[in-house]
C-alpha positions in Angstrom: 214.0 132.0 57.3 213.3 132.8 61.0 211.5 129.9 62.7 208.6 130.8 65.0 208.4 128.7 68.1 205.0 128.6 69.9 205.6 128.0 73.6 203.9 125.0 75.2 200.6 125.8 76.7 199.8 128.6 74.2 196.4 127.2 73.5 195.0 130.6 72.5 197.3 130.7 69.5 196.6 127.1 68.6 192.9 127.7 68.8 193.3 130.9 66.7 194.6 128.9 63.8 192.6 125.7 64.4 189.8 126.8 62.1 192.2 127.5 59.3 193.9 124.1 59.7 190.7 122.0 60.1 188.1 123.7 57.9 188.1 125.3 54.4 185.5 126.0 51.7 186.4 126.8 48.2 183.7 128.0 45.8 184.4 127.5 42.0 182.6 129.6 39.4 182.6 130.0 35.7 180.7 129.2 32.6 179.7 125.6 31.7 182.8 124.0 30.3 185.2 126.4 32.0 186.9 123.7 34.0 185.2 124.0 37.4 184.6 120.2 37.6 188.1 119.5 36.5 189.5 121.7 39.3 187.1 120.0 41.8 188.2 116.6 40.7 191.8 117.6 41.3 191.0 118.8 44.8 189.2 115.5 45.6 192.1 113.4 44.4 195.5 112.5 45.7 198.0 115.4 45.5 200.6 115.5 42.8 202.9 118.5 43.3 205.6 119.0 40.7 209.2 119.6 41.7 210.8 122.9 40.9 212.7 121.2 38.1 209.4 120.2 36.4 207.8 123.7 36.7 208.8 125.4 33.5 207.6 128.1 31.2 208.5 128.1 27.5 211.1 125.5 28.3 212.8 127.6 31.0 212.7 127.0 34.8 209.8 128.8 36.3 211.5 129.1 39.7 215.1 130.1 40.6 216.9 131.6 43.5 214.7 132.8 46.3 211.5 131.9 44.5 212.7 128.3 44.2 213.3 128.1 48.0 209.9 129.5 48.6 208.3 127.0 46.2 210.0 124.1 47.9 208.8 125.2 51.3 205.2 125.5 50.1 205.4 122.1 48.3 206.9 120.4 51.3 204.2 121.8 53.6 201.4 121.0 51.2 202.6 117.4 50.7 202.7 116.7 54.4 199.4 118.4 55.3 197.2 117.7 52.3 193.7 116.4 53.0 191.3 115.5 50.2 188.5 117.9 49.6 184.9 116.7 49.3 183.1 118.1 46.2 179.6 119.4 46.8 178.2 119.7 43.2 175.3 122.1 42.6 174.1 119.8 39.9 173.9 117.0 42.4 172.0 119.2 44.8 169.5 120.0 42.0 169.2 116.2 41.4 168.2 115.8 45.1 165.4 118.3 44.5 164.4 116.5 41.3 164.2 113.1 43.0 161.7 114.5 45.6 158.9 115.4 43.1 156.4 112.8 41.7 157.5 111.1 38.5 154.5 112.5 36.6 155.4 116.0 37.5 159.0 115.3 36.5 157.8 114.1 33.1 156.0 117.4 32.6 158.9 119.5 33.9 161.4 117.8 31.5 159.1 118.0 28.6 158.4 121.7 29.2 162.1 122.5 29.7 162.8 120.9 26.3 160.5 123.6 24.8 158.1 120.9 23.8 159.2 120.7 20.2 162.6 118.9 20.6 161.6 115.9 22.6 158.5 113.7 22.5 156.7 113.5 25.9 156.1 109.8 25.6 159.9 109.2 25.3 160.4 111.2 28.5 157.7 109.1 30.3 159.2 105.9 29.1 162.7 107.0 30.3 161.3 107.6 33.8 159.0 104.6 34.0 161.6 102.0 33.0 162.2 99.8 36.0 165.9 99.2 35.2 166.4 102.9 34.3 168.6 105.4 36.2 165.6 107.2 37.7 163.7 104.3 39.1 167.0 102.6 40.3 168.0 105.8 42.1 164.7 106.0 43.9 165.2 102.5 45.2 168.8 103.0 46.3 168.1 106.3 48.0 165.1 105.1 50.0 167.2 104.4 53.1 168.7 107.9 52.9 165.4 109.7 52.6 166.0 111.6 55.9 169.1 113.3 54.3 167.1 114.2 51.2 164.4 115.9 53.2 166.9 117.6 55.6 168.9 119.1 52.8 166.0 120.7 50.9 163.8 121.6 53.9 165.3 124.4 56.0 162.9 123.8 58.8 163.8 120.1 59.4 166.2 118.8 62.0 167.9 115.4 62.0 167.9 113.0 64.9 169.9 110.0 66.0 173.0 108.9 64.0 171.9 111.0 61.0 172.5 114.1 63.2 176.2 113.3 63.2 176.4 113.1 59.4 176.7 109.3 59.4 176.0 108.1 55.9 175.8 111.6 54.3 178.9 111.1 52.1 177.5 107.8 50.8 174.2 109.5 50.1 175.9 112.3 48.2 178.0 109.9 46.1 174.8 108.0 45.2 173.2 111.2 44.1 176.3 112.1 42.1 176.2 108.7 40.3 172.5 109.4 39.5 173.4 112.8 38.1 176.1 111.4 35.8 173.9 108.6 34.4 170.7 110.7 34.2 172.7 113.3 32.2 173.7 110.7 29.6 170.1 109.6 29.3 168.8 113.1 28.8 171.5 113.9 26.3 170.5 110.6 24.5 167.0 112.2 24.0 168.4 115.5 22.9 171.9 117.0 23.0 170.9 120.1 25.0 168.2 118.5 27.2 170.4 118.1 30.3 171.5 121.7 30.3 167.9 122.9 29.7 166.4 120.8 32.4 169.0 121.5 35.1 169.1 125.2 34.3 165.3 125.4 34.5 165.3 123.4 37.8 167.9 125.7 39.3 165.8 128.7 38.2 162.7 127.1 39.7 164.4 126.5 43.1 165.7 130.0 43.3 162.2 131.3 42.5 159.9 129.0 44.5 162.2 126.8 46.6 161.3 123.6 44.7 161.2 122.1 41.2 157.8 123.3 39.8 156.4 123.0 36.3 154.7 126.4 36.6 157.5 128.2 38.4 157.6 131.0 35.7 154.0 131.9 36.5 154.6 131.9 40.3 155.2 135.0 42.3 158.9 135.6 43.0 159.9 135.0 46.6 163.0 136.9 47.5 163.9 134.5 50.4 164.1 131.6 47.9 167.1 133.1 46.2 169.3 131.6 48.9 167.5 128.2 49.0 170.3 126.4 47.1 173.3 127.9 49.1 171.4 127.3 52.3 171.1 123.6 51.3 174.8 123.5 50.6 175.5 125.0 53.9 173.4 122.3 55.7 175.5 119.7 53.9 178.7 121.4 55.0 177.6 121.5 58.6 176.8 117.8 58.6 180.2 117.0 57.0 181.9 118.9 59.8 180.1 116.8 62.4 181.3 113.6 60.8 185.0 114.4 60.5 187.7 116.4 62.4 189.1 118.1 59.3 186.7 119.2 56.7 187.7 120.6 53.3 184.9 121.3 50.8 184.9 122.5 47.3 181.6 123.8 45.8 181.2 123.0 42.1 180.0 125.3 40.8 178.5 128.7 41.9 176.7 130.3 38.9 174.7 133.0 40.7 176.3 136.1 42.2 173.9 136.1 45.1 175.0 132.6 46.0 178.7 133.7 45.9 177.8 136.6 48.2 176.0 134.3 50.6 179.2 132.2 51.2 181.4 135.3 51.4 179.2 136.8 54.1 
């Protein structure tokens, strides 16, 4: 293999590849249960690259000859240059929108999303009113990060001070992720399909009106709101880039073809 030597002072070449070395976004897509979250978790974790001896198909070595050499080159480079990805989960982003609406409106939204016959409204209200419950606990824990919540879902808002540099954003996102996981279990406890119904309806509402609205199906469709979710993700990515020199992001998961086109463009 011919080695390419970049002469000292060739800053133009270095800058040309700098974006590739320091920034990457991977968007995952697929049906619920297709493995997007599993892939995102792998990218977020520590690397574990098998040797060419371990890579087998039907008991036979997968790599041999020139392909083995190529694999070892790629494995060596990846092992030395790997940086963890940060997963931006669309479900967490929907949670950020959900946590911004009044609790009474959220009760109505969840109950309507359940088709009104599978879950009792009083049980939903009790779930959200419980002081030690996931919802109330999240509201308390996220109070200090309210500026991030508003910035992410409001395309007209700008951040100031330390927040402008993304300080604390990752911690905020992890708190929202924790809420999503626990809230999912609580919704499933009321009905096995409730989590999927609520979050699908919330996503549809955001894409139609720009917010989580009980009456979104009766509202006029606003074409500019189709990109509300990906624009929110884009704002998160921009803040992450300000807070670290190398930024690798995986989006889990893109379900809408317009959102995929947004990031491609």
